[in-house]
N, C-alpha and C positions, 0 to 999 in steps of 0.2 A: 521576392520570393514570399508567398502567402503558404501558410502552414496551418492546417486543422489539426487538434490533438483530442483523441477520444480515450478515456480512461474508465473503463466499467468495472465497478466494483460489486460487491455481493447484494447491494441494495442501492446503488447510485450509479449514475455515469455524469462525471465531469469531463469538460470540454473546453476548449480555448482556440482562438484564431491568434496567429502571431504572423508578425510581417517583418521581414528584413531583406539586405541586399544579398543575393546570391552568392556563395563563395567559390572563388576558383580552388582548385587542388594546390593544398600548400599556402595558401593566403592566410593570413592572421584573422580569428574569426571576430566577428562585429556581433555586437547584441541583437537578439530578436526582440522585437516591440509586440507587446500583448494588446490586441485591438479590444477584444472581448473574451469574456469567459463566463462561465456558469456550471450548472449541474441540474441533472434530476435526481430526485431523492426521493427515499420511501418507497422505492420500487419492490414489489413483491414482498413487501414486509407487513401488510396489513394495515399501514399506514396510509394518508392522504398522501398521494404521489404530486410532485410539484416540479414545475420547471423554471428556473429562473436563470437569467442572463443579465450581466451588467457590464459597461464598457470599462476602460482601464481607469477610469475616474471614479468609478463605484457607483455610478448613475445606474439605476434599473432600467433595462431596455425591454425586458419581459417577465413576467412573475405570474404564471397561470397553473391553473389545477390540472393534472393529468387524470382523466376518468377513463374507465373501463380499460379496453386494450391499450391506450396511451400510458396506463399505469404499470406496464410491463418493460423490460429493458428493451425488446425490440420495438414495442410503441412509442418509447421515448425517444428512442434514436430517430424514428421517423418524424416525430412531433419537432424535433430540432432542425431537421432537415427542410421541414415546411416551413418553420421560422425562417431559417437562413435564405430560403428562395423569395420571402416576402420581403427582405431587405433591399433598400436601394442599392446599396454597394454589395451586391452578391458575386462579384468576380468569382470566377473559378479559382479553386486551390490548385496549387503546384505540387501538393504532397499531403498525404494524411498519415500521421503517426498513431499508432495504436498502442497502447499498454498490453502486453500479454503477460499473463501472470507465470506460466510454466513453459520455459524453454528446453527443459528435459537435457539429454545430455548433447543435442546437435547443436544447438543454438546457443552461442556464448557470446555474441555481440548483436547489435541490431542489424535487421536485414531486410531487404526488401520482398513483398509477399508475392508469390506467383501461386498458381494452382498445386504445385508440389510442396511448397512450404506450407500452404493452408491445410493440406490433408495430412503433413505430418505434425501440425500443430492440433489438428482434430483429434488424432490419436492420443494426445495427452489430456483430454477432457477429464476421464477418470479420475485423475491425481488432483484435479482443481474442479470440482464440479459446481461450486459457488460462483467461480469467476471465469475461468476458460470457455465455456459455452458462450457466455455475454461478451467476452472479449471478442470472440470469432463472429458473433452475429453482427457486431458492431462493424467488423472487416468485412463481412459479406455485403451488409447493407450500405457501406461505403463504396464497395467496388461496382456495385448496381447502380447508386446513384452518381456516381463521379468515374464512369469508363475512362480508361485510359491514364488516369492520375496515379502516380506512384503511390502504393502502401506500404508502410514500414513497419515491421514489428520491433518494438522496444521492449526488453524481457526483464521482468522484476528478478529472476534467478540469476542474470547475468552479473550482478554487483558482488556476489559471493562465489564466483567461478575460482578466484585464485585463494581460496581459504587453505589453512595448511591440510595436506590428507587425512591428518589424523581427525580432523573435525569433520572430514566428508563422510568417513565410513560408520557404518552400522557393524555390530559384531556378527556378521554373516558371512558366508563363503564368498570368495573372491569371485566365483562366476556370476553370484547375484548382483554384486557391485558392479560388475563389467556390463551386467545387462541392464543397468540404470538404476537399481535399487540403493539410492545414497542419499545424503542430505544434500538438499540443493538451497534451501533458504528463499525468502520471498520479501516483499515491500522495498525490494533494491532499488527502485526510481525515488521512490520518497528518500533512503539512506543516501543515495548518491546527491539529491538535493540538499540535504542537510550539511553533507561533506562541503560542499561548494559554499554554502551560506556561512558556515561556522568560521571556514578559512578566511572569509571577507571580513569578518567582524574580529576575530582574534587567531591569526594565523599560526601563532606558537602553540597554542592550547589545542588547536584542532589537529595538529601534526602529533598530538600526543595518544594516550589511551582514552578513548570515547565510548560511552554505552549509549546508544540512542534507542529511547523507548517510542516506537509508534504506536500509540494505543488508540484504537477506535474499534469499529464493529468487528474489525480483523484487527489483530493485535501482536506483536514481536518486538523483541529486542535485538539489538546487533552489537557485538563488540567489534569496535573499529580501531584500527592503530596505524597512525600515519595515513589516513584516509582510507584503508583498505580493510574488507570484512576478515575477520580472524574467526568468529563463531556467531551463530544467530539461534533463536530458540526455535522457530519453525525449521522443519527438515525435509522429509520425502514430499509432503504436501502441506497447504496451508492450514492442516487442521492441528497441526502439533503445536506445542509450547504453551504459551498463555491461556487462561482462560478468556473467550471471546464472546461476542455478542449471542451467537447461538451454536457456536463451535465448541467443543468439549476441551480441547488443548491436550495437554500431557494426559496420557492414558495408558496404564498397562495394556500390552497387546492381547493378554491372556482374557480381559474382559470382553474382546469382540468374540474369541471362541466360545468363552461361556454363552454370550448372547446367542449365537449360531446353534450350539450343540444344546444347551440346557434349556432355553427360553424359546428355541424354535422360530426365531426370527430368520428371515432371508437376508441376502446382501443388501438389497433395496431398502427394507426396513431398517437395517442397522446404518446405512448410509444417511438415512432421514434423520435418525436420532441423532448421530454424533455430528453432523454438519448443520441441520436445521432446529433441532429441540433442546439442544443441550447448553453449553455455557451460561451467561448470565439469564438467560430466558428460562432455562431449565432450573437453575437454582432458586429463582425468585418464584417462577409460576407466574410471573406478572408480564414481563418485558425485556427485552434485549437492548434498550436504550437506556443508556447511564443516566440521562437526565430524567426520566420517568422514575427509576429507582431513586435516585436522590431525593425526589419530591414526596417518594411513599413513606409511611410510617408502617408499613409491613415489616414483622420481623425477618419475614424472608426476603425481602428487597436488602435491608440491611445485611443480613447474612450473605448474600450474592456479592454486594460491594465489598464486604470484608474478606470474601474469597479472593476476589481480583486483585485487591491491594496484596494479599498476601503471597500471591502468585507472583506478581510483579517485583516485591521485594526478594523472594527467593531466587528468581531468576536474575535478577540484577548482581546479585553475588557470585553466582554461576559465570555472568559473563566479565565479572572483574577478576574471577580466577582464571579466565581464558584468557585475559590480559595480561596476568600477573601483576595486577595493580590498576588504578583507574585516577583518571584526571579530571574527567567531566562527565556529567550525566544530562542529555538533551532529551527533552519531551516534545513529541510532535504526533499529529494525527487528530481527530476530532475530539477525542477524549483527553489526550496529552496536551493539546492547545487551550482547550476551554474550562476543563474541570479542576479549577483552582485549588477547591477543598481537598480532593482527591490526591492531587499532586502534592500538597503539602503533607498529607497522611503517609505517601510513599517516602517522600525524602525525610520526615521525622522518623521513620524505622529503618533508615541507611544511616544515621549518624555513625555507627559503628566503620562505616567506609570512610568517615572523615568529614561528611556533610553537613555543614551549618547553614540554616536558612538566614536569609535577610530580608530587608524590605525590596519588593520587587522593582526593578529599574529597568525601563525599557530603552533599548538602543537599537534606534531604526526600527525594523519591524520584529527584531527579537526582544526577549525579556530575560533579564538576569535575575536569578532568584537567590543564589548564596550571598553570604556575607562576606566580607573582604577577608575575614580570617579563616574561612572555609578552606580544607585542604582539597576538597574537591569541589569543582565549580558545577552550578546546575545552572541550565538555560531552556528557554521556551522558543522554539522557531517553529514558523508555519511552514509545513512542507509544501513544495510546488513542483509535484511531480510532471505538470503540464510543460513547464520550461524544460524539463530534462528531457521529455518526449521530444519537444520541438527542437532541441539542441542536436540530439541523436539523430532525429529525422533528416536535419538540414545537412548533417555531415556526411549521412549515407546517401543523398540525392546529390550532393557536390561531388561525391566521389564514383558516382554511377556514370558512364560512359551513355552520351547521348541524352 
């Protein structure tokens, strides 16, 4: 079985090729082997877009600039397919697994994509305008390039389906909730990856009360108990919760009414403001990239970082409350995995939760950040959404007749 995974984010596309033995229904699962993986990043963000692919040993197979139309999500997808066509081992794929950010109320588990499913997912695009259109563009491009190959949708929202009802409700009339106006939660594929990795390192601790901080251009926290989502900071859309690269995060709904009524903005202008001109970019007036902000001496850049840290710390407290206590904090995502100084700032301000930092200690691919005396453990794990997509895709294909 050869599986291609596609994971389109707001400014990047991650992808990977996995191989494994096709599983008979009911047979014990065997691990899938990653053959190569990579990403196209800097897409649509005013940065130099780049396509990179490495094999399972980390050897670079390609590292090419994406100019012009190739610097868009659709263009990058086409550039990847052209690269794949040029490879000596370009054997056809048995299935392609896609990260789909929003599954709405209809999709609670991975599913094979047909015309009806694609139409239903398209109707959810307004709820995740930075992601869903790109997710589905990848689906359409793959359907065209690989006619007859199974396409499987793997949903970020599915991980949060079993949350307590009280954490899924807005204080709105029941009829609106029944129509889908509810808290969904996102980054679920990342959270599922962390749950599996943490269990492999420390099963006892992973089965307790864990807050995972997925910090990147998109950012959220998730309160997880015994491996299951209890609460999360994103809600109806990936706009809510933490301050993000270009997204505003938590916002009084009356601000939107004010912008519409008093400032004369229309829906498209408000959408552009809240999704693409706010967050770290809006606060700093400089960049949505945490690396650029940390390197800058501008007061506004430092103020944006301060705002980000404060929001993470406050929302960590909220997630700990949802769990009625906390046993571990896990960082992941581009910022969470790489911004060591920022992580240290967050943990230092979480001392009241019982966190005591120590010398970082690498355990496999994970890093342990807390001291042996700390009441709350702190870790860093590299998220592997592609492995989750591959695993879910293999399961769906193996259970599909024919």
